[in-house]
C-alpha positions in Angstrom: -31.5 7.4 45.2 -28.0 8.9 45.0 -26.0 9.4 48.2 -23.2 11.8 48.7 -20.2 12.1 51.0 -18.5 15.6 51.1 -15.6 16.1 53.4 -13.3 19.0 53.6 -10.4 18.8 51.3 -6.9 18.9 52.7 -4.7 21.9 52.4 -7.2 23.9 50.3 -7.0 21.6 47.3 -10.1 21.1 45.1 -11.8 17.9 45.9 -12.1 15.4 43.1 -15.6 14.0 42.6 -16.1 10.2 42.1 -19.4 8.7 40.9 -19.9 5.0 41.7 -22.7 3.1 40.0 -23.4 -0.4 41.4 -26.4 -2.5 42.3 -24.8 -3.7 45.5 -25.3 -1.2 48.4 -22.4 -2.8 50.3 -20.0 -1.9 47.5 -21.2 1.7 47.5 -21.0 2.0 51.2 -17.4 0.6 51.2 -16.3 3.1 48.6 -17.9 6.0 50.5 -16.2 4.9 53.7 -12.8 4.3 52.0 -12.6 7.3 49.7 -14.6 10.0 51.6 -12.0 10.4 54.4 -9.2 10.6 51.8 -10.7 13.9 50.6 -12.8 12.8 47.7 -16.5 13.8 47.1 -18.1 10.4 46.6 -21.5 10.2 44.8 -23.2 6.8 44.6 -26.3 5.4 43.0 -27.8 2.1 42.1 -29.7 3.5 39.2 -28.3 3.8 35.7 -30.9 6.5 34.8 -30.0 8.5 37.9 -26.3 8.2 37.0 -27.0 9.7 33.6 -28.8 12.6 35.3 -25.9 13.2 37.6 -23.4 13.1 34.8 -25.4 15.5 32.8 -25.6 18.0 35.7 -22.0 18.4 36.6 -18.3 17.6 36.4 -17.3 14.1 37.5 -13.6 13.3 37.7 -13.9 9.5 37.9 -16.7 7.0 37.3 -16.6 3.5 38.9 -19.2 1.5 36.9 -20.5 -2.0 37.6 -20.8 -3.5 34.1 -23.2 -6.2 35.3 -26.0 -3.9 36.4 -29.5 -5.5 36.2 -31.8 -4.0 33.7 -29.7 -1.4 31.8 -26.2 -2.9 31.8 -23.1 -0.9 32.6 -22.0 -1.5 29.0 -25.2 0.1 27.7 -24.8 3.0 30.1 -21.3 3.6 29.0 -22.0 3.4 25.3 -25.2 5.5 25.5 -24.1 8.3 27.9 -22.5 11.2 26.0 -21.5 12.7 29.4 -19.2 9.7 30.1 -17.0 10.4 27.0 -14.8 12.8 29.0 -14.6 10.8 32.3 -12.0 8.2 33.0 
């Protein structure tokens, strides 16, 4: 299940949204803890299918993708997800 961290952006700037997809909950927690306080909206999931749904729903500014996901690999997710084409 996806988790989100939304903190107030500083000085009225629009928050950038980061989606992290990883099968290791510790990695996801570390990213939320490190990037959330810096003013980023951090979305995390362990599911490639859920990641595709998140990407299809809205604008993501950056994707951090584990290429070695079990089941559907990160490579397969990247190649197969049209919504990833515009995201660094």
